[in-house]
Backbone as a ProteinNet text record, in pm:
[ID]
protein_1_A
[PRIMARY]
MRISISHDTTYLYEHKVRGSIQYLRLTPHESTRQHVIQWDLDLPRPVRPQLDAYGNILHVLSMDEPHNQILIHARGLVEIDVNCEAEGYDGSPLPFLRFTPLTQPDDALRLFAARNTAGKRTRGALIDLMMALREHMSYTPGSTGVESTAAEAFAGRAGVCQDHSHAFLACARSLGIPARYISGYLFTDDAEHLASHAWVEAWVEDAWYSFDVTNGLARPERHLKLAVGQDYLDACPIRGVRRGGGVERMHAKVLVSPGEVHIQEQ
[TERTIARY]
14640.6	14723.1	14659.4	14726.2	14668	14725.8	14629.6	14683.8	14638.8	14743	14718.4	14716.6	14614.1	14591.9	14611.4	14670.1	14671	14649.8	14542.1	14502.4	14460.9	14537.1	14505.5	14485.5	14390.7	14345.5	14327	14386	14373	14330.3	14228.2	14170.9	14211.9	14273.9	14304.5	14253.8	14185.6	14114.8	14178.7	14181.7	14238.6	14159.1	14030.9	13932.6	13847.7	13777.7	13677.3	13563.6	13551.4	13431.7	13308.4	13201.6	13072.4	13000.9	13023.1	12958.6	13001.2	13014.8	13055	12999.8	12987.1	12936.6	13033.7	13085.1	13173.2	13115.7	13115.4	13055.1	13176.4	13186.5	13294.6	13266.6	13341.7	13339.5	13477.4	13499.2	13644.7	13631	13523.5	13513.4	13483.3	13573.2	13542.8	13438.6	13370.6	13277.8	13330.3	13250	13283.1	13233.8	13313.1	13284	13343.1	13318.9	13381.5	13530.3	13581	13716.7	13787.6	13732	13792.9	13713.9	13793.6	13738.7	13806.2	13714.9	13757.8	13789.7	13919.1	13952	13921.3	13983.3	13960.5	13955	13864.8	13864.1	13816.5	13879.7	13855.3	13858.1	13740.4	13732.8	13719.7	13827.6	13824.5	13788.2	13674.7	13622.7	13606.7	13590.4	13573.8	13460.9	13355.3	13232.8	13179	13106.6	13042.8	12940.5	12967.2	12871.9	12825.6	12702	12639.3	12656.5	12698.9	12719.1	12583.9	12585.3	12465.6	12515.3	12414	12449.2	12397.5	12475.1	12434.7	12357.1	12329.1	12254	12321.6	12458.8	12526.6	12584.2	12531.3	12575.9	12699.1	12758.8	12884.9	12850.5	12949.7	12934.3	12962	12859.9	12884.2	12865.4	12957.4	12944.5	12924.6	12822.6	12804.4	12848.1	12955.2	13005.1	12967.8	12869.3	12817.8	12862.2	12925.5	12975.9	12924.4	12837.4	12747.6	12832.4	12918.2	12990.8	13107.9	13161	13274.2	13386.9	13478.1	13607.6	13696.7	13823.7	13925.9	14018.4	13973.3	14036.4	13945.4	13961.8	13897.6	14000.8	14002.9	14095.6	14030.7	14067.4	13987.7	14093	14076.1	14177	14105.1	14167.2	14106.5	14222.5	14191	14300.8	14223.1	14306	14252	14334	14281.6	14344.4	14246.7	14270	14182.5	14251.6	14184.7	14242.1	14191.7	14288	14250.1	14264.7	14148.4	14167	14229.4	14358.7	14419.8	14388.4	14308.5	14262.6	14118.8	14065.8	13947.2	13945.3	13924.8	13944.7	13814.1	13703.4	13579.5	13476.1	13374.5	13280	13139.6	13059.1	12916.7	12829.4	12709.2	12619.4	12475.6	12409.6	12275.5	12175.5	12218.8	12123.6	12151	12094.5	12120.9	12242.8	12331.7	12439.2	12397.4	12273.1	12245.6	12247.4	12225.3	12234	12381.5	12475.2	12623.5	12648	12546.1	12559.2	12553.4	12494.3	12455.8	12584.9	12590.9	12698.8	12677.3	12781.6	12769.8	12843.7	12839.2	12923.3	13074.6	13122.9	13260.9	13296.7	13194.9	13231	13162.7	13109.8	13045.1	13144.9	13136.8	13242.9	13208	13332.3	13306.8	13344.9	13344.2	13361.7	13488.8	13597.3	13724.2	13738.6	13670.9	13662.7	13582.5	13469.5	13388.8	13467.2	13533.7	13627.3	13734.7	13794.2	13907.4	13858.2	13744.9	13693.1	13661.1	13597.1	13551.2	13674.1	13773.7	13885.7	13976.9	13996.9	14081.7	14005.1	13883.8	13815.2	13778.5	13795.8	13757.3	13608.1	13526.1	13387.5	13339.8	13440.1	13416.4	13378	13293.6	13256.7	13300.1	13427.5	13482.3	13581	13621.1	13727.3	13862.3	13889.7	14012.2	14011.3	13895.1	13889.7	13905.1	13852.8	13863	14006.2	14069.3	14217.7	14296.6	14266.9	14333	14295.3	14182.7	14138.4	14210.8	14220.2	14287.3	14442.8	14511.4	14649.1	14658.9	14576.7	14579.2	14557	14464.6	14448.6	14570.1	14625.1	14747.2	14856.5	14873.1	14973.2	14932.7	14805.7	14767.7	14779.9	14747.6	14740.7	14850.1	14956.5	15063	15015.2	15073	15049.6	15130.2	15051.8	15116.2	15049.8	15089.9	15014.5	15023.9	14914.9	14900.9	14858.7	14843.5	14797	14654.6	14575.1	14428.5	14384	14254.4	14195.9	14071.9	14017.3	13905.3	13794.5	13779.1	13667.4	13692.5	13807.8	13840.8	13761.1	13699.4	13624.3	13721.1	13647.1	13720.4	13761	13678.4	13713.8	13828.6	13832.5	13940.5	14076.2	14072.2	14203.3	14247.5	14156.3	14194	14251.8	14194	14245.7	14386.7	14414.3	14539.8	14649.5	14594.5	14685	14761.7	14706.8	14781.1	14673.5	14714.8	14618.5	14667.3	14589.7	14615.8	14506.9	14515.1	14422.2	14267	14235.8	14095.7	14062.8	14147	14127.5	14123.9	14226.6	14229.1	14103.2	14047.6	13923.8	13800.8	13794.4	13691.2	13683.5	13810.3	13819.1	13785.2	13813.8	13776.9	13627.1	13572.6	13421.5	13354.4	13402.4	13337.5	13340.4	13457.5	13476.6	13393.1	13387.6	13314.4	13163.8	13116.2	12978.8	12930.6	13016.7	12990.6	12972	13031.8	13028.8	12896.7	12835	12709.9	12754.2	12878	12912.3	12909.4	12831.8	12828.7	12957.7	12986.6	13116.7	13101.3	13177.7	13170.9	13306.6	13308.4	13428.7	13444.6	13587.9	13623.3	13721.1	13698.6	13802.4	13848.3	13977.5	14026.3	14182.7	14240.1	14387.7	14458.5	14589.8	14660.4	14792.4	14833.1	14958.6	15054.1	15172.2	15277.5	15417.3	15520	15646.9	15720.1	15671.3	15721.3	15673	15765.7	15732.5	15692.5	15713.2	15679.6	15551.2	15490.4	15354.2	15242.2	15153.4	15050.6	14966.4	14930.6	14855.6	14720.2	14650.3	14511.2	14502.7	14396.1	14382.9	14243.5	14237.4	14105.7	14137	14026.8	14023.6	13879.7	13860.2	13726.8	13691.2	13560.4	13509.3	13420.1	13421.7	13324.9	13256.7	13126.8	13039.5	13055.1	13128.3	13153.8	13145.9	13094.7	13090.9	13020.3	12922.3	12814.1	12888.2	12997.8	13058.5	13129.6	13174.7	13245.5	13397.6	13462.9	13605.2	13674.5	13807	13872.8	13957.8	13969.3	14068.9	14140.1	14264.1	14344.4	14426.5	14375.2	14449.9	14580.4	14587.7	14721.4	14834.6	14811.4	14906.3	14912	14805.4	14791.7	14754.8	14681.8	14653.6	14500.8	14484.9	14352.3	14316.7	14409.4	14386.4	14401.9	14289.7	14303.1	14362.9	14491	14543.8	14596.8	14613.3	14664.1	14574.7	14449	14357.1	14258	14247.2	14135.1	14020.9	13910	13802.7	13737.5	13716	13632.6	13492.9	13477.1	13349.5	13335.5	13204.8	13184.7	13085.6	13081.2	12987.6	12995.8	12911.6	12919.2	13045.1	13102.6	13227.9	13292.2	13395.6	13470.6	13384.8	13275.5	13203.5	13117.5	13071.9	12998.7	13082.7	13202.4	13288.7	13411.2	13443.4	13557.7	13547.9	13663.1	13671.5	13608.5	13642	13596.6	13546.4	13428.5	13369.3	13285.1	13303.2	13218.7	13181.1	13109.7	13075.8	13096.1	13111.2	13139	13085.4	13065.7	13026.6	13148.6	13204	13325	13441	13542.1	13667.1	13790.5	13753.1	13873.1	13941.1	14071.2	14153.4	14162.4	14153.2	14158.8	14292	14358.6	14468.1	14451.7	14455.6	14441	14574.5	14600.6	14725.7	14676	14733.2	14697.2	14831.7	14811.9	14918	14849.5	14909.3	14850.7	14970.9	14942.4	15038.4	14961.2	14992.7	14928.9	15047.1	15044.4	15149.6	15100.1	15176.3	15131.1	15169.9	15097.2	15142.9	15074.6	15148.5	15095.2	15069.6	14992.4	14955.9	15063.2	15123.5	15214.9	15179.6	15233.6	15198.4	15327.4	15318.5	15430.1	15383.6	15440.6	15397.2	15441.3	15336.3	15360.8	15355.3
25841.5	25948.2	26075.5	26183.1	26305.7	26336.9	26371.6	26407.1	26546.1	26630.8	26769	26783	26856.9	26880.4	27018.7	27037.2	27167	27137	27189	27164.4	27292	27348	27474.2	27438	27488.2	27461.6	27606.1	27628.9	27743.7	27720.3	27774.7	27755.4	27893.3	27893.8	28017.8	27997.8	28105.6	28091.2	28195.1	28143.7	28233.4	28367.8	28355.9	28456.4	28467.2	28579	28593.9	28476.5	28414.7	28316.9	28394.6	28376.5	28450.6	28400.5	28282	28216.9	28074.2	28031.3	27892.4	27838.8	27713	27640.1	27533.4	27533.6	27424	27356.8	27210.8	27133.5	27073.8	27113	27081.5	26982.1	26870.1	26775.2	26772.1	26880.3	26898	26910.5	26860.9	26869.7	26730.7	26674	26542.1	26552.9	26429.2	26409.9	26333.3	26349.3	26275.4	26116.5	26031.5	25895.3	25813.4	25675.1	25616.9	25604.4	25625.1	25620.8	25741.8	25865.9	25994.6	26096.5	26172.8	26297.9	26413.4	26497.7	26632.1	26729.7	26755.4	26857.7	26996.1	27030.6	27161.1	27149.5	27225.1	27229.3	27355.1	27418.2	27550.4	27531.5	27576.9	27591.8	27737.9	27786.2	27927.8	27944.6	28005.9	28017.1	28162	28193.3	28336.3	28403.3	28330.7	28395.7	28287	28331.1	28241.6	28133.9	28015	27910	27827.4	27798.2	27718.1	27569.8	27490.7	27348.3	27273	27157.9	27086.1	26932.8	26846	26698	26661.8	26585.3	26525.8	26394	26323	26196.6	26090.4	26092.6	26001	26028.7	26159.7	26191.8	26270.9	26301.4	26390.7	26540.3	26603	26734.5	26812.7	26880	26946.3	27090.8	27165.6	27310.6	27342.9	27413.1	27462.6	27598.6	27623.5	27747.5	27809.5	27904.6	27964	28106.5	28137.2	28262.1	28321.9	28406.2	28469.3	28585.9	28648.9	28755	28718.2	28796.7	28746.5	28735.8	28630.9	28608.3	28525.5	28542.9	28483.5	28387.4	28370.8	28267.7	28234.9	28110.9	28070.3	28001.9	28052.2	28003.6	27939.2	27815.1	27727.4	27679.7	27693.5	27666.3	27567	27448.2	27362.5	27327.9	27344.3	27313.9	27252.6	27157.3	27121.7	27008.9	26957.1	26856	26752.1	26621	26523.7	26398	26354.1	26247.1	26105.9	26021.6	25886.5	25788.7	25703.8	25582	25467.9	25451.2	25335	25198.2	25195.1	25056.1	25021.9	25120.5	25102.6	25044.4	24921.7	24856.2	24871.5	24896.3	24889.6	24993.2	25032.8	25117.1	25062.6	25082.9	25043.2	25128	25093.2	25181.1	25174.6	25287.2	25283.5	25253.6	25271.9	25260.2	25123.9	25103	24984.4	24984.7	24883.8	24895.7	24859.1	24808.4	24756	24844.2	24983.3	25067.2	25073.5	25030.5	25028.9	24891.9	24821.9	24707.2	24759.2	24871.5	24924.8	24947.5	24908.1	24955.1	25075.7	25145.6	25275.9	25265.2	25365.5	25366.7	25347.4	25405.6	25393.5	25252.1	25188.3	25064.6	24941.2	24956.6	24841.4	24736.4	24606.4	24504.7	24443.6	24406.5	24323.1	24188.4	24086.4	23938.7	23924.1	24000.6	23983.7	24023.6	24126.8	24167	24067.3	24013.5	23924.9	23798.6	23745	23617.7	23646.5	23766.1	23784.2	23791.8	23849.8	23860.6	23712.4	23639.3	23508	23415.6	23430.3	23350	23382.7	23515.8	23551.5	23555.1	23526	23516.9	23361.6	23287.6	23142.7	23124.1	23223.9	23219.6	23256.3	23311	23347.6	23489.2	23527.1	23654.1	23712.8	23698.9	23731.9	23835.8	23895.4	23999.8	23937.3	23822.2	23771.7	23750.9	23695.7	23688.6	23817.2	23918.7	24054.8	24108.7	24074.4	24113.8	24044.1	23912	23846.7	23912.2	23953.4	24032.9	24155.1	24233.8	24360.2	24335.3	24233.3	24215.8	24158	24088.2	24051.8	24170.8	24252.3	24384.1	24462.4	24482.3	24570.3	24507.9	24376.5	24311.8	24314.8	24315.8	24325.6	24456.2	24558.7	24703.8	24784.5	24817.9	24894.3	25038.8	25106	25243.6	25327.2	25386.1	25454.2	25586.3	25699.6	25834.3	25867.6	25923	25966.3	25850.8	25733	25619.7	25619.9	25698.5	25696.4	25847.2	25867.9	25994.4	25982	26096.9	26086.3	26014.5	26009.9	25948.7	25795.6	25752.7	25608.4	25508.3	25403.1	25306.2	25205.4	25133.9	25016.2	24920.1	24884.4	24781.5	24826.4	24964.1	25004.4	25000.2	25047.6	25050.6	24902.4	24814.1	24683.4	24622	24644.1	24586.7	24648.2	24778.3	24840.6	24804	24735.2	24680.2	24802	24927.8	25037.4	25142.6	25228.8	25335.8	25399.9	25476.1	25546.5	25502.7	25565.7	25510	25520.6	25612.8	25621.6	25495.8	25445.2	25329.6	25201	25194.9	25085.8	25062.1	25188.6	25174.1	25137.8	25185	25146.7	25003.2	24951.3	24810.7	24716.8	24767.2	24687.6	24692.8	24816.6	24823.5	24726.4	24719.1	24642.3	24502.2	24455.2	24324.3	24285.1	24361.8	24331.6	24332.3	24421.8	24435	24311.9	24272.3	24156.5	24024	24023.6	23914.4	23931.2	24038.6	24064.3	24128.1	24190.7	24252.3	24410.7	24466.1	24615.3	24674.6	24781.1	24859.8	25000.5	25088.4	25227.7	25288.4	25394.9	25466.8	25568.2	25590.9	25675.8	25786.7	25899.4	25999.9	26057.5	26106.6	26154.8	26181.9	26155.5	26193.5	26074.8	26055.8	25949	26007.8	25986.3	26013.2	25913.5	25950.7	25850.6	25926.5	25839.3	25888.8	25924.4	25887.8	25906.8	26036	26134.8	26284	26290.8	26178.4	26181.8	26139.3	26074.3	26017.1	26120.7	26112.3	26203.2	26186.7	26301	26295	26282.3	26344.2	26314.8	26189.9	26110	25959.7	25916.4	25788.1	25713.9	25590.2	25511.6	25374.4	25329.3	25213.5	25145	25098.7	25098.5	25028.9	24931.8	24796.9	24694.8	24645.5	24610.5	24567.4	24415.4	24374.5	24239.9	24218	24104	24081.6	24190.7	24242.7	24351.1	24475.1	24515.1	24646.7	24692.9	24820.4	24868.6	24842.7	24776.4	24749.9	24817	24881.3	24943.1	24857.7	24899.1	24822.4	24934.7	24942.2	25042.1	24966.8	24952.6	24863.6	24922	25047.4	25121.1	25086.3	25083.9	25059	24921.5	24835	24710.7	24700.1	24805.2	24823.4	24787.6	24719	24673.1	24730.1	24805	24874.5	25022.9	25107.7	25253.2	25335.6	25296.7	25368.5	25510	25537.6	25666.4	25733.8	25684.1	25734.9	25825.6	25944.6	26042.3	26056.9	26019.2	26012.5	26142.8	26184.8	26302.8	26275	26190.3	26153.7	26013.8	25966.7	25838.7	25854.3	25751	25757.6	25628.7	25617.1	25495.6	25492.7	25612.4	25607.2	25755.5	25780.5	25904.3	26030.2	26029.4	26128.4	26179.9	26079	26110.5	26162.6	26132.7	26156.1	26251.1	26296.1	26375.7	26503.4	26543.7	26671.7	26796.9	26807.6	26933.4	26893.5	26940.9	26908	27019.9	27083.2	27198	27213.7	27321.4	27363.5	27516.2	27567.5	27700.8	27755.1	27872.8	27935.3	28026.2	27990.7	28067.1	28042.4	28126.2	28131.2	28076.5	27996.2	27946.7	27843.1	27836	27737.7	27754.5	27642.3	27650	27578.2	27643.6	27586.5	27563.4	27436	27404.5	27368.8	27435.8	27418	27376.2	27261.5	27219.5	27211.7	27249	27223.1	27140.2	27029.9	26938.8	26880.1	26898.1	26836.8	26758.9	26645.2	26559.3	26524.6	26563.9	26537.7	26534.8	26471.9	26477.3	26628	26679.1	26796.4	26923	27030.5	27164.9	27156.3	27241.7	27268.6	27350.4	27286.2	27361.9	27345.3	27432.7	27422.4	27374.6	27285.5	27238.1	27212.8	27256.8	27246.7	27100.8	27041.7	26906.7	26909.4
23270.2	23233.5	23177.9	23209	23144.9	23006.6	22911.4	22783.7	22746.5	22697.6	22664.9	22514.8	22473.6	22318	22293.4	22165.8	22103.7	21944.1	21892	21763.1	21689.9	21601.2	21526.4	21391.7	21325.7	21195.7	21115.8	21011	20936.1	20782.3	20750.6	20604.2	20534.5	20435.3	20345.4	20199.6	20151.9	20031.5	19921.4	19801.3	19689.8	19679.6	19686.6	19670	19791.8	19808.5	19908.9	19900.6	20020	20017	20053.2	19975.3	20004.5	20118	20157.1	20275.3	20299.7	20435.3	20460.6	20573.7	20583.1	20715	20743.3	20869.1	20919.3	21027.9	21000.9	21114.6	21189.3	21322.6	21404.6	21510.9	21506.2	21616.2	21684.5	21753.1	21812	21965.4	22022.7	22166	22229.6	22307.5	22361.2	22462.5	22487.1	22597.9	22703.5	22814.6	22942.3	22911.4	22959	22965.3	23087.5	23082.3	23200.6	23159.3	23049.3	23023.6	23009.4	22988	22978.1	23057	23125	23204.2	23147.2	23102.7	23041	23157.1	23178.6	23273.7	23241.1	23114.4	23060.7	22904.8	22845.9	22699.4	22651.7	22553.2	22498.1	22346.1	22285.8	22144.8	22098.4	22039.7	21993.8	21855.5	21828.9	21679.5	21651.1	21521.8	21475.3	21542.6	21588.8	21659.7	21750.8	21850.6	21945.2	21882.1	21914.5	21866.1	21974.2	21981.4	22089.2	22053.1	22145.4	22126.4	22131.2	22042.8	22039.9	22030.8	22037.7	22017.9	21879.7	21809.5	21681.4	21710.5	21598.4	21601.1	21676.2	21694.8	21763.4	21894.1	21945.6	22070.1	22076.9	21961.6	21957.3	21994	22048.9	22064.9	21938.2	21888.7	21765.2	21767.8	21689.7	21691.7	21535.1	21496	21350	21339.2	21268.5	21244.5	21112.7	21116.1	20990.6	20978.5	20865.3	20829.3	20704.1	20714.6	20590.2	20523.7	20588.9	20540.7	20459.8	20363.6	20291.2	20371.9	20345.5	20421.3	20340.3	20382.6	20303.2	20382.8	20517.4	20600	20718.9	20775.1	20892.6	20983.8	21105.2	21217.3	21312.7	21353.7	21449.5	21549.8	21666.9	21767	21869.6	21910.2	22009.7	22107.6	22244.2	22338.4	22462.5	22528	22651	22722.3	22820.7	22904.7	22945.8	22924.7	22939.9	23018.4	23116.7	23203.6	23129.2	23107.4	23043	23153.1	23176.3	23263.5	23187.6	23215.1	23128	23171.3	23281.3	23310.3	23256.4	23187.3	23133.8	22986.4	22968.9	22838.4	22758.3	22801.7	22730	22791	22711.5	22760.2	22730.5	22830.2	22811.7	22716.3	22703.5	22598.9	22665.2	22663.1	22702.2	22588.8	22469	22347.9	22288.5	22173.9	22090.7	22002.7	21995.4	21904.9	21758.4	21740.6	21613.6	21495.7	21516.7	21405.3	21347.2	21417.1	21367.8	21293	21259.5	21167.4	21028.5	21009.7	20868.6	20797.1	20662.4	20570.4	20523.2	20480.5	20425.1	20285.9	20203.8	20070.4	20106.4	20204.5	20227.5	20300.5	20361.3	20432.8	20378.1	20250.2	20189.7	20148.1	20213.9	20189.4	20042	19974.1	19848.9	19890.2	19793.1	19828.6	19900.6	19846.4	19910.3	20047.8	20090.9	20231.8	20316.3	20265.5	20337.2	20353.1	20258	20270.3	20362.4	20363.2	20453.1	20601	20628.3	20766	20802.7	20738.5	20766.1	20800.8	20717.4	20730.1	20852.7	20878.6	20993.6	21124.7	21130.1	21259.9	21282.9	21179.3	21203.8	21241.5	21199.2	21231.9	21365.4	21439.6	21586.9	21600.9	21689.7	21708.2	21856.1	21880.4	22009.3	21997.5	22117.2	22111.4	22056.6	22105.5	22047.4	21911.3	21850.4	21699	21626.5	21682.2	21613	21627.4	21743.5	21747.6	21635.7	21619.9	21502.9	21368	21352.9	21223	21222	21319.5	21322.1	21273.6	21341.1	21311.3	21160.5	21105.8	20972	20875.7	20910.1	20824.3	20826.5	20941.4	20945.7	20869	20868.5	20769.1	20622.6	20601.4	20455.3	20392.5	20475.7	20429.3	20489.4	20418.9	20473.6	20493.9	20601.8	20631.5	20521.3	20429.6	20319	20289.3	20354	20335.3	20189	20129.3	19997.1	19899.3	19950.7	19861.3	19836.9	19924	19917.1	19937.8	19923.5	19954.4	20035.4	20085.9	20174.2	20129.7	19988.9	19925	19894	19928	19897.9	19987.7	19924.7	20007.1	20065.6	20146.8	20212.3	20113.4	20026.2	19922.6	19842.9	19800.5	19716.6	19786.1	19911.3	19994.8	20018.4	20053	20064.8	19954	19825.3	19709.1	19670.5	19716.2	19691.6	19796	19905.7	20008.8	20075.6	20074.1	20142.4	20184	20271.4	20307.2	20447.4	20502.4	20634.4	20734.1	20854.3	20967.7	20926.8	20839.5	20790	20711.9	20629.3	20548.7	20627.2	20718.5	20810.4	20887.8	20938.6	21010.5	20912.4	20802.6	20713.1	20677.6	20655.7	20612.1	20724.2	20847.7	20975.4	20994.7	20971	20989.3	20888.7	20770.7	20662.1	20696.4	20748.3	20788.7	20909.1	21017.8	21137.8	21108.6	21023.4	20998.3	20921.6	20816.3	20739.2	20811.6	20948	21034.9	21133.2	21125.6	21212.5	21343.7	21348.3	21463.7	21447	21544.3	21535.8	21547.5	21470.6	21484.1	21447.4	21505.6	21466.8	21451.8	21378.3	21348	21454.1	21498.3	21602.5	21555.9	21565.4	21540.3	21679.1	21682.5	21803.6	21799.6	21910.6	21914.8	21980.5	21941.4	21987.5	22051.5	22173.5	22226.7	22189.6	22147.5	22100.9	22132.6	22168.3	22210.3	22065.5	21959.2	21831.1	21774.7	21780.4	21740.3	21595.1	21512.3	21368.5	21343.7	21444.3	21432.9	21430.4	21335	21339.5	21455.7	21525.7	21649.4	21631	21524.5	21482.1	21433.4	21481.9	21456.2	21442.4	21377	21369.4	21397.1	21473.5	21495.8	21506.8	21563.6	21553.4	21695.3	21721.6	21842.4	21783	21856.4	21805.7	21928.9	21903.1	22029.1	22036.8	22133.6	22172.4	22316.3	22363	22506.6	22579.4	22505.7	22576.4	22618.7	22540.6	22559.5	22421.3	22428.1	22301	22337.4	22252.5	22270.2	22148.4	22175.1	22077.8	22004.1	21866.8	21777.2	21696.3	21713.4	21636.1	21536.6	21415.3	21311.2	21285	21268.4	21218.5	21313	21452.1	21545.6	21600.1	21574.5	21628.3	21770.3	21822.4	21957.7	21987.5	22091.3	22138.8	22276.4	22335.2	22449.8	22426.1	22456.2	22430.3	22537.4	22580.9	22694.4	22656.8	22531.5	22497.2	22384.3	22376	22273	22336.1	22277.2	22334.4	22220.2	22256.3	22169.6	22147.7	22027.6	21998.3	21947.9	21844.6	21801.1	21748.5	21731.4	21675.8	21560.5	21472.7	21364.1	21274	21177	21087.7	21013.3	20976.5	20899.3	20914.9	20838.5	20855.7	20831.2	20742.7	20718.4	20842.5	20916.5	21041.2	21159.6	21165.8	21282.5	21253.5	21131.1	21106.9	21186.2	21240.2	21323.1	21255.4	21136.4	21053.8	20917.4	20894.1	20762.2	20723.3	20591.8	20571.5	20425.5	20394.2	20258.8	20252.1	20131.2	20108.8	19967.3	19954	19828.4	19777.4	19673.6	19616.4	19692.9	19658.2	19737.6	19653	19542	19459.7	19519.8	19511.4	19563.7	19717.3	19786.2	19932.1	19975.2	20080	20141.8	20293.2	20345.5	20471.5	20544.9	20659.9	20741	20878.6	20928.9	21073.7	21148.8	21270.4	21372.1	21496	21509.1	21613.8	21709.2	21838.4	21939.7	22042.5	22076.4	22179	22272.1	22403.2	22481.5	22632.5	22722.6	22869.3	22924.7	23022.2	23083.3	23011.9	23013.9	22969.4	22818.7	22767.6	22630.5	22565.1	22457.1	22372.6	22228.1	22136.8	21998.2	21918.9	21826.1	21757.3	21624	21514.5	21374.3	21323.9	21254	21214.6	21067.1
[MASK]
++++++++++++++++++++++++++++++++++++++++++++++++++++++++++++++++++++++++++++++++++++++++++++++++++++++++++++++++++++++++++++++++++++++++++++++++++++++++++++++++++++++++++++++++++++++++++++++++++++++++++++++++++++++++++++++++++++++++++++++++++++++++++++++++++++++++++

């Protein structure tokens, strides 16, 4: 199916920012599962794309002159192969066994992972784990922050897609299964559902298989991948630093739909 994306992000600052750097992973790449028909990234100034350590398409937007706002617009059309359940990999998946501060499991997560997979390292066992996590952690916006760890969200039994993904990563890696964080977009018929999304891919049966804990989905039929990484900090669409500016206000408009690109405030 074809998925159309419109993603506008506006940063407004209380005072003039003396300088800022934004790391943008807002451009999808070609793969066996997704074909980029058209993609435009409109930035305040021209920026040459590059590849980061994980093969993501990265734009580094550096603004040295004083400014009180930043406008970022991403739009495009991508063809998703709904019959492609998994993706191969040319490199080694072993680096994705490494824990990070956000995905370090505690004893509770390790026990939960072992109990809900019955000691198996198969796709079926990970689907069971995914569904168990979904039941254990309710989707509750505002219950966590971007700095919340997998262990904290798991103990609180609530979180959002980022927390669901971090908890799954902690569990999978504790079982010796390479797993990586995915940021991207999800097309859904529910207009209230947040279109920007995060899920996980785990290396089982010699391929990367998707596990969307938030929605209980193991088939990426409506998922458009932007970036991969060890955790949220590696793969988030926009991450930056600035000098000055005071209070920051961020406003995003995201729409994922079939057909033509439109804009709808969320």
